[in-house]
N, C-alpha and C positions, 0 to 999 in steps of 0.2 A: 505493500500498499504504499503509494505515495505520501506525501502529507497533502492533508486536503487544504482544497485553495477556494476562495471567496467564489460562488455563483455568480456567473455572469446576470443569470433573472434578478439577482439583486445588488447588484452594480452601486443602485442609489444609496445604502447605505453606508455611513463612514465608515474609512478602511483605515488605522493608523496605522503610521510608515512601519510598524516593525511589523504588522502582518502583511506588507508590502514584501519587508525585505526576504520574511519567511518564505512567501511564494516562489520569490527569484529564487532562494537557496535551494527550494523544494523541486523545480526546473532543472536547477544544475544538476543536483543530488540525482532526478530521475532519469536524466541522459545519461548520466555515469555508468547508475546501475543497469538500464537497457545494454550498454556494451553494443559490439557490432547487431548490425543488420543480421537475423539471419538467412541461412538459405531459402530460396523458395519453395513451397510446398505444394503438392495438391491441394484444394480449399474443399472442404465438405460445401456440397450444396446446401444452405442454408434460403430460405426465400422470408424476401422483406415483405411483410405482412400492414398495411394501412388502414384506416378507417376502424381502430379495435374500441375505439372510447372517446369521450375528450382530449382523453391525454394531457393531464392539467401539468404534469410533469416534463415535458417534452420528450418524451424518450421513442427509441426506435424499437419496434416488434420486429425478430426472426423467428424463421420457425423450420425445424430439422425434423419431418415427418418420414417414417420409413416406409419403405415402398409397399409391407406387408403389415396391418394393425389389426388388432384384434378387438370385439365389439368392444366397447366402452372403454377404451384404453386410458390409463393413466396419463398424468400431464407432468413433467418434470420444468420446472424455470430454473434457469440458469443465469446468474450475476457474475459479470467480468469484476478484475479489478482495475486498480488504477491502472492508465497509459493502454488500457487493451483493449480490445472489441469483441462484437460478439462471434465474427468470422475467428480470433485467435482461440476464442475459448472453445468454438466447436472443433478446431483445427489441433489442437493441442491436449484437453481434458478427457478425450477418451468417451466422452457423455454419448456422442451419437453412434458410433458402435454398440453402445449399451442398449440405446433406443431399440438400434436394430433389433437386437438379440431379444430383449425383453420386453419389445413392443408397447413402447410407450412415446408420447409426441413432447420433443423436446421446446421449450421455448427460449427462447435466447435474446434478453432482455437489452436492451444498450443505451448508454448513455454518450454524451457528446460533449465534444470542449465548448459549443455555447453555453450548456449548465454548466461545467467543471472546468478549468483549465487543464486541470492533469485528467480530465475525465472518469473524474472517482463518482460513483453513487452520492448522494447527500445525503450518509446517517445521519449524517453530525445538523443538519439544519431542521428545525420544528416547521420551516414550511413544507420540508420532503419525508419527516419520520413519521407522521402523525396519521391517523386512519382517514380516509374521506380527502384527503389532497395531496397533492406534489408528487413527487415520482412513484409513492406506497401507492396511491391510489391507480396509475396509469400502470404498475404491473398487478394490480388487481383486477384491471380493465383486461390487460393481457391473458389473464387465466379464464375471464367470463367468457371470450371470444374464443381461446381454442377452446369450450367447453364443448360451445352452439355449433362453432364448424366445423369440428371432428369428432361429433357426438361421443367427447370423452365422459368418463365420469367423474363428476363433481365432489364425491367421498375420496378419489385415490389422486389430489394433489400435492405437489411436494416441490419443494424449493433449495435451493443449494446457490451458494458462491464463494470468492475468491476475496480475501482481503476488505475493501470499500465495498463488496458485493457479499464478503460474508457480514460483517455488518448489516448491511443492507437485507438480508438474510433473517436477521435476529427482528431486523424491524416489521418484516410481513408477518413473522411467526406470533410475536406481539399484539399488532394491531389488526390483523386477519386472522386469529386462531378458527375461525369461522370457513374460510377459503383452504388453511395446509392444515394437513393428517400430520405431516413432519417434515423438518427440515433438516440441513446439514451446514455449520458454520465454518470454512474454513481457514483460519488464520483469521478472524474476525473477532467481534468484542461485543459484551452486553449489551442489552436493547437499552436507549436512554442512559449512558453515561455521561454524555455530553450537557446533562440535564444541569450539572454546577460545576463539571468541569471542563476544558479546553480540550478537542480532540487529540492534542497532542501529547496533553499528559495524560488520556485513556490510553492512547497509543504505547508511551512509552513512559512514565512505567507502570502504567496500571491506575487501578482503584481499585481500593479494597471496599468493600462495604460488607455489611451482614445480608446472609441469603436472604432473610426475610424482608430487607430492606431492595435487595434486587428484584425479588419477586411481587412487591406492592409495584415497581416500575412498570414490569409487564403487565399487572394488572388495572395500573390506572389508564395503559391505553387503549381498552375496552372496557369500561367500566361497567356496561349492563351485561356481559358474555357471563352466559352462565352453562356453556357446555365444555365438552373435554379438549384440554389443553394439548397441542401439537406434539409432537415426540420429536426430541433433537437429540442430533450428532455432532459431535464438537472433534474439529480436527485441527492438529497445529503441528509447526516443526518445533524440535527442543531448541534449537538453536536461535530462532526467530530473537533478532534484535528490532524488527521495524514494528510488529507488534509480538510484545512481549508474553510469554507464555502465563504470566500472570494471568490474562485477559480469559485464557482457556480455563482456569482454576476459577475465575469470578462468573465464567459463562456457568461451571458445572453448578457452584454456587446457585446460580438466580435458576435455570429450569429445573433443576431436583426438587429445592423449594415452592416452585410453583406447581411440580406434581405434588409436594406432599410427602419429599422423601429425603432419608440420610444423604448427608455428605459423603458417605464412607459408599464404597460400590460394594455390590453384591455378589461381582462373581470379576476376575481380572485374569487374563491371558493375553498371548503374544499372538499375532499374525503376520501375514507377510513374509517376503525375503530377508525383512530387516530388523523384525522383531517387534514392530511396533506395539506401543503396550496400549492394552484394548480394556478399557473401564467399563462394566455396564452396571447399571443401575433399575434395578426390575419395581416394577407396578406390583400392586397386592396381585393381580391377576395372571403376574408371571411374563408380562410383556417387557421389553424392554425400552423404560421411558426416554432414558437419559445415556447417552454413551460418551467418552472422552476416547480421543486415540491419540496418543504421543508419540512421531513418528522421529526416528534416532538420525542425528548426523545431519539433518538440513534445518534451513533457514527460512525465508518469507518467500510462501509460495505455493503451490499447487501440487501435491504429490502427485506423481505417475509413474508406470511402470511398462517403458513402451514392449511391445512381444505378440504374440500370437498365443499365450496361453490363455486357460479359460479366465485367469483373473489377474491379467494384463492387461493395461490400457494406455495412450495419451502419446505425448510425443514432447523431448523437450527442445524441440530445434526454437521454441521463443521464451522470451525471458518470464520466469517467477511459474516453470513447470519444470518441476525439479524430478530427477529420477531415484525412486524411492518404492515404494509399494501404489497400486493402483488404486487411490482414494475415492475415485468414480463408481469402482465395481464393489466395494466395500458399502457404500453410501445406499448405492442399485438397491445392496442387499438390504442393507437397515430398512429404507425405504420399503421391502417385502414385493420388489419387483423382480427379484433372480425367477429368472421362468415365466414370466406371465406370459412372453409371446410365443412366437411358433421357433423361432430357432434357440430356445436355448436347452442346451444339454443332448444326449443322444437317445432319450428315451421319448416314450408317448405320454400322454397326460392320462392320470390313471381314472378311471370310470366306474362307474355306481356308488359314489361317494352318500353315505344316508347318516342322519343322526337316530341314535338309537337309545337306549336309558337317557333322561334327563330328569337332574335334580335342581333344589336351588342352587346350587354352586358347581353343576360340573353338568359336562353336556357330553357322550358316549357317540364317536362315529366309526365309520367302516366304511371302505372299499374295495375293489377287485384288487387284485396284486397284478403286477406290471413286470413280465418275463426280464429280467436284469437288471433289477433295482437292487439296489446297496440300500436303502432305506428310503424314507419319505418325509418329505418336509409340509408343516400343517400349518397353514394360515388362518387367522382370525380377525376377522373385518381388514382383510388386506395385507395385516400383520405378520409374520412368522414365528407362533408361540411355543414352536417344539418338533420334534423327530421322533418318529416310529420306526423300528427297524422290522416291523411285520403290516398288518393290513387295519390296524385300530388303532386306536387313540383315547382316552379322554383327558378333555379338558377341565383342569379345576380350580378353586379361588376364585369361582364367578360373582358375580351378585345377583342376586334374588327378583325374580322379574322384569333380565333384561334379554335384549335380544343380538346374536351374534349371525355373522356369515362366516362360512367355511369352506376352505380347499384345500388340496391337498398335489404336492408334486412330489415324481420319482426320480430321486438323484442316483446315478451313474456312478461306477468305480472311479471316478476321479470327482467325485462329489459334487458336480454339477447335476443342477435340479434341470428339469425340463417342462415342459408347459404347465399350466396349474390345470385339474378338473374342474368342472364345473359344480358352481355352488350348491350349499344346502344352507339354510338358515333355522335354526332353533333359537325357543325362549325358555331360559332357567323358570321352575316353578316359583311360589310364594309371590314375596315382593310386599312387603310390609309399608304401613302407612309410616313417613318421617317421624321422628320423634322432633320433640323440641322442648327448649327450657328458654325463662325470660330470666336472669341474673344481670348483679354488676359484673365489670369486668375482673373485680377479684375472685368471686364468687366460680365462674366459670374456666380460672386457672385453678383452685383450688380443687375443683372439680374432675380435671383431665381435659378439658373442652378445648382449653386455648392454653396457649404459651404467653410469657414475657421475655422481651430482651430491649433493652436499651431506655426501658420506661415505659413501652408502649407493652399492648396485646394483641396477639395474634391468635387468628382461629385455627383450630388446630387441623391439618389434612390441606383448609385450602390456605393457607397462611393470609387471609384477608384482613387488615390492619384495622382493630377494633375500638382503638384511643388509648388511652394513659390507660394507664393498670392502676386503678384503685377502686372504693367502692360507691361511688358515683356516677360512672360513666355505668348505663345496661344496654344491653342488646339482647335480642331474641337469637338463638341460635338452632340450626335445624343441621340435623345427624342425616343425611345420606348421601353415600352409602355408610355404614356402620364406620364409625372413624372418622370421616372427614366432618366436617361443622361449616356451614357457612352462614354466613349474616341474612336473616330471616325478621329485621325489623317492621318490614310492611305486610305480612300474616304469613301463617306459620300453621301446618304445613301447605 
């Protein structure tokens, strides 16, 4: 990420001499970082789309559409870094090849030097990082157009980006949680860090806030939202001095707190040829709500691993694409896209998927065997939730009275999943009326329905800010599901 520069759309604002000097320095530094112009390579065929909405952020929209798409395909939105373009991101990130294999529409948003001298998305400006305005609204409009134009599934929309694009990914997840099911922030920053800090401070040395404070900034982006929060993957280079690793830690704090999870990983492993540290934070239902991937030996950029292997992708012929691990492959896998198209793996889709025994907390599934399958990946609501060695699986830890959609995919001896089966929907039994309590903040904390931090009270599970920790502030809390409390002063249940 180059140092962000003033938007040309806001040049009428006062600009101090120091900020002008910093902008000039950033341009000189950026030219040095970019180095020599790389050799030309065959460009991925992307299509410019116009008329996708009012486009208040004055962005460009490009689309890569695979020749063969399944019905109701997913959508992945990609946001480039500073000095880059949509075409450069398509050519080097490896995402188009994964779109071919996994069957999704790739939308590439692009900003220009007319918006920002360094072609950075304006993640640090309130005119562009708030719901319903500026660049954030333009990107949301691109999604709406893609869903309508390509018959895409609005429930399977995802976003990823590098550096300024990574910071803008944080914006989209916070401001439009109703649009994006998941996102992957690569070398990015927590949402709304610049509320009370300069972008330079946020980038390096970074800003340390309590998880509950970071989570509140996300909730403030769309205060009336009461739906599920997007799942979030966080990628960073351990030697990044541009957007320092502290930002990955703060991003983890922000999104684990949003999901009501501990900041201690549920499980850790090593992935890829460079043993990238892979930390996962599981929700109560077993899904990976947050993951953090620390790539050793690289600085600031998108991790790629050129090659033709099933877990390889991308190119290193342009600045800020760094040879290490194919992050795009693992991001698509986190999104639950692996094997959704017709080109993934060597095995056909399983048939005969059916839901058997259903309880208040579990759903049992069966399907027909696929010849040559090593095992099967089970998907719930578009995301992988488990692996089965046979042709049955019981999904546990569910909430009573909830509906879920399942699919399965067979994996070959290279652990590559083929296309997914048809789906089956099941609803768990039961579903009790939400329990409610009206008490002072002090009493809520003493009863275990809320926690306190820095003199303030936060609802347990949702982390909503309830105000000062005392006996004078009173709220009604609703518990649904069990263990998650939300403010319900307007009426409960």
